[in-house]
C-alpha positions in Angstrom: 71.8 116.6 76.4 72.5 113.1 75.2 72.0 109.9 77.2 73.6 106.7 76.5 72.8 103.4 77.4 74.7 100.9 78.3 75.0 98.9 75.8 76.1 102.1 73.7 78.8 102.7 76.5 80.6 99.4 76.1 80.6 100.3 72.4 82.1 103.3 72.9 84.6 102.5 75.6 85.7 98.7 75.3 84.6 98.0 78.7 82.3 94.8 79.5 78.7 95.7 81.1 80.3 93.5 84.3 83.2 96.0 84.2 81.1 99.2 84.1 78.4 97.9 87.1 82.2 97.1 88.8 83.2 100.7 88.7 80.0 101.8 89.7 79.9 99.7 92.6 83.5 101.1 93.8 82.6 104.6 92.9 84.9 104.7 89.8 81.5 106.4 88.0 78.8 108.4 89.2 76.2 109.2 89.8 74.8 107.2 87.0 71.0 108.0 86.2 68.1 106.1 85.5 65.2 105.9 83.6 61.8 105.3 85.3 61.8 101.9 84.6 65.3 101.7 86.5 67.6 101.4 83.7 70.8 103.1 83.4 71.7 106.1 81.8 75.1 107.7 80.6 75.8 111.2 79.8 78.9 112.7 78.3 80.8 113.3 80.9 80.4 109.6 82.0 82.3 108.6 78.2 85.0 111.1 79.1 85.8 109.9 82.1 85.8 106.5 80.9 88.3 107.4 78.6 90.4 108.5 81.0 89.8 105.7 83.2 90.9 103.0 80.1 93.6 104.9 79.7 94.6 104.9 83.4 93.9 101.0 83.4 95.3 100.3 80.1 98.7 101.8 81.5 98.5 99.5 84.7 97.2 101.9 87.2 95.8 99.6 90.2 92.5 100.2 91.1 93.5 101.8 94.5 95.4 104.4 93.1 92.3 104.9 90.0 89.9 105.1 93.5 92.3 107.6 95.2 92.4 109.6 92.0 88.5 109.5 91.7 88.1 110.9 95.0 90.1 113.4 94.7 88.9 114.6 91.2 85.7 116.5 92.8 88.0 118.7 95.1 89.3 121.7 93.7 91.8 121.7 96.8 93.5 118.6 95.8 94.8 119.8 92.3 98.4 119.0 93.8 97.4 115.7 95.0 95.9 114.5 91.5 99.3 116.1 89.5 101.4 114.1 91.9 99.4 110.9 91.5 99.9 111.1 87.6 103.1 111.8 87.9 103.9 109.3 89.8 102.2 107.0 87.2 103.6 108.7 84.2 106.9 107.5 85.6 105.6 104.0 86.1 104.5 104.0 82.7 108.1 105.5 81.5 110.0 102.9 83.4 107.5 100.4 81.5 107.9 101.5 78.4 112.0 101.7 79.1 112.2 98.0 79.9 109.8 97.2 77.0 112.1 98.6 74.6 115.3 96.8 76.2 113.5 93.5 76.2 112.4 94.6 72.5 116.8 94.9 71.6 116.8 91.4 72.9 114.3 90.3 70.5 116.0 91.4 67.8 119.3 90.5 68.8 117.6 86.8 69.1 115.8 87.5 65.7 118.9 88.6 64.0 121.2 85.5 65.4 118.5 82.9 63.9 118.2 84.5 61.0 122.0 84.2 60.8 121.9 80.7 61.7 119.3 80.0 59.1 120.8 81.9 56.4 124.3 79.9 57.1 122.7 76.5 57.3 120.7 77.2 54.0 124.3 78.0 52.4 126.0 74.7 53.9 122.5 72.4 52.6 122.7 73.7 48.9 125.0 72.1 46.6 127.7 73.5 45.4 126.7 74.8 42.0 124.1 76.8 43.4 126.2 79.0 45.3 128.4 79.7 42.8 131.5 77.3 43.7 
C-alpha cells in the first residue's frame, strides 16, 4: 500500500500543510497513520477523499456542511442524507453559475459599449483624409 508524506499530499492536492492539519483536527480527514518517529503518513484513500474535499470547498461548501457530510460518509444508512446534502449543494453551485453567467453577460455588454466608444473616438480624431472623406 502506497504511503505519502505530508509534502507529497500538499503537492498532489494543492492544500497547504496548515489546511491539512486543520482538516485533521476538525475530523475532516482521518485517521492519519504515523511513523514510529511520529510523522504523518497518508494513504491513497486520503488523497481520494481530499480530491472530493477540494471539489466541495472550491464550489463553496461551508466547513459545517463538509463536517456533516464527513460524519455521514462512514455510515451506509445515511445514503439518502448524503444525497440530499450533495443535491442541495449542487443547486447552490448552479445558482452561483447562473449568477456569474448573468454578470458575465453584463460585462460583455459594457465591453462592447466601450469598444464602440473607442471606435467612434478614433474615427472623430483622425484627419478627414484618413477616413476617406
